[in-house]
C-alpha positions in Angstrom: -0.1 -0.2 -0.2 3.0 2.5 0.0 2.4 3.1 -3.6 -0.9 5.0 -2.4 0.8 7.2 -0.4 3.6 8.1 -3.0 2.8 11.7 -4.1 2.6 11.7 -7.8 4.6 14.7 -9.2 2.6 17.1 -11.3 4.0 18.6 -14.2 5.8 22.2 -13.7 5.9 25.1 -16.1 8.4 27.8 -15.3 6.8 31.2 -16.1 10.1 32.8 -16.2 10.3 36.2 -14.2 7.1 34.9 -11.8 7.7 31.5 -11.1 6.6 27.9 -11.3 2.7 26.8 -11.6 1.8 23.3 -11.6 -0.8 21.3 -13.9 -4.1 20.8 -12.0 -7.4 19.3 -13.1 -10.4 21.5 -12.8 -14.4 20.7 -13.3 -14.0 22.3 -16.9 -10.5 20.8 -18.0 -6.8 21.9 -16.8 -5.4 25.0 -15.6 -1.9 25.8 -14.4 -1.9 26.9 -10.9 0.8 28.3 -8.6 2.0 31.6 -6.3 4.1 33.6 -8.3 5.7 37.3 -7.6 4.5 40.3 -9.7 5.5 44.0 -9.6 2.3 44.6 -8.8 2.0 43.2 -5.6 4.1 43.2 -2.4 2.3 39.5 -1.4 2.8 36.8 -4.0 -0.5 36.6 -6.1 -2.2 33.1 -7.0 -2.1 32.6 -10.7 -4.3 30.3 -12.7 -4.4 30.2 -16.3 -6.8 27.8 -18.1 -5.8 25.8 -20.7 -7.1 23.2 -23.6 -6.2 19.6 -22.6 -3.1 19.6 -20.7 -1.0 22.0 -23.0 1.7 24.6 -21.6 0.2 28.0 -21.3 0.5 29.5 -25.1 2.7 32.5 -25.8 -0.4 34.7 -26.3 -1.5 33.8 -22.3 2.0 34.6 -21.5 1.7 38.0 -22.7 -1.7 38.3 -21.8 -0.4 37.9 -18.0 2.6 40.4 -18.8 0.0 42.8 -20.1 -1.9 42.5 -17.3 0.7 43.2 -14.8 1.5 46.6 -17.5 -2.1 47.5 -17.1 -2.6 46.9 -13.6 -2.7 50.6 -12.4 -5.5 51.2 -14.8 -7.3 48.1 -14.1 -7.4 48.6 -10.2 -8.2 52.4 -10.4 -11.7 50.6 -11.9 -11.9 48.1 -9.5 -11.5 50.4 -6.5 -13.6 53.1 -8.2 -16.5 50.3 -8.4 -16.0 49.1 -5.0 -16.1 53.1 -3.8 -19.6 53.2 -5.7 -20.7 50.2 -4.1 -20.2 51.2 -0.9 -21.6 54.7 -1.5 -24.4 56.1 1.0 -24.3 53.0 3.0 -22.6 52.4 6.5 -19.6 50.8 4.9 -18.8 54.1 2.9 -15.1 54.4 1.9 -13.5 56.5 -0.5 -11.1 54.9 -3.1 -7.8 55.8 -0.9 -8.8 54.0 2.0 -10.1 51.0 0.2 -6.7 50.8 -1.6 -5.1 50.9 1.9 -7.5 48.1 3.0 -7.4 45.5 0.3 -4.5 43.7 -1.9 -4.6 41.6 -5.1 -4.8 38.2 -3.8 -5.7 36.2 -7.1 -6.0 36.4 -10.9 -7.2 33.6 -13.1 -7.3 33.8 -16.8 -9.9 32.0 -18.1 -9.7 29.3 -21.5 -11.2 32.3 -23.8 -8.0 34.2 -23.2 -10.5 37.3 -22.9 -12.1 36.7 -19.2 -10.2 37.2 -16.0 -11.1 36.4 -12.3 -9.9 38.9 -9.9 -9.8 38.5 -5.8 -9.0 41.1 -3.6 -8.0 40.3 0.1 -7.7 42.5 3.1 -4.6 43.8 4.5 -3.2 42.1 7.6 -2.0 45.3 9.1 -5.2 47.4 8.2 -8.0 48.0 11.0 -11.1 47.3 8.9 -14.8 46.0 9.5 -14.3 44.5 5.9 -13.1 40.8 6.2 -14.8 39.5 3.0 -13.2 38.9 -0.5 -14.0 41.1 -3.2 -14.1 39.5 -6.6 -14.4 40.9 -9.8 -14.9 39.2 -13.3 -13.4 41.4 -16.3 -13.7 41.0 -20.1 -12.2 43.4 -22.5 -11.1 45.4 -19.5 -14.7 45.9 -18.2 -16.2 44.6 -15.1 -18.8 42.6 -15.9 -19.6 40.9 -12.4 -18.7 41.4 -9.0 -20.2 39.8 -5.6 -20.7 43.7 -4.3 -24.0 44.2 -6.2 
């Protein structure tokens, strides 16, 4: 029965400047997943890239990850504006600057169609806040098409 205890090594993909990803099976197929370091976050980020079959991430997907990082300033501006709007006129109202201090980028997921991103923010550890939930967003063509805030 020792063969059951053996850990099966998952295929790895070295995403050069970011880190290593491992191939996992999800309910829709396969994805590469790992904690990576990106200049846009002081904490490591959970990165998921959905792929066809068990293929490595394509050059297009790698370029999309790099573009995501380059456009993060603009994207994060949209996300925090959306958060500010959702909390406006409520007992949880916060301005964009307060929200930026309260949350950091936790996870990004590039979906199989290469046009949809799932983004998760997480509360900062060292900021006092009543907000202990994870804001989640779906972006398509750089527009927020869904969030768990509204």
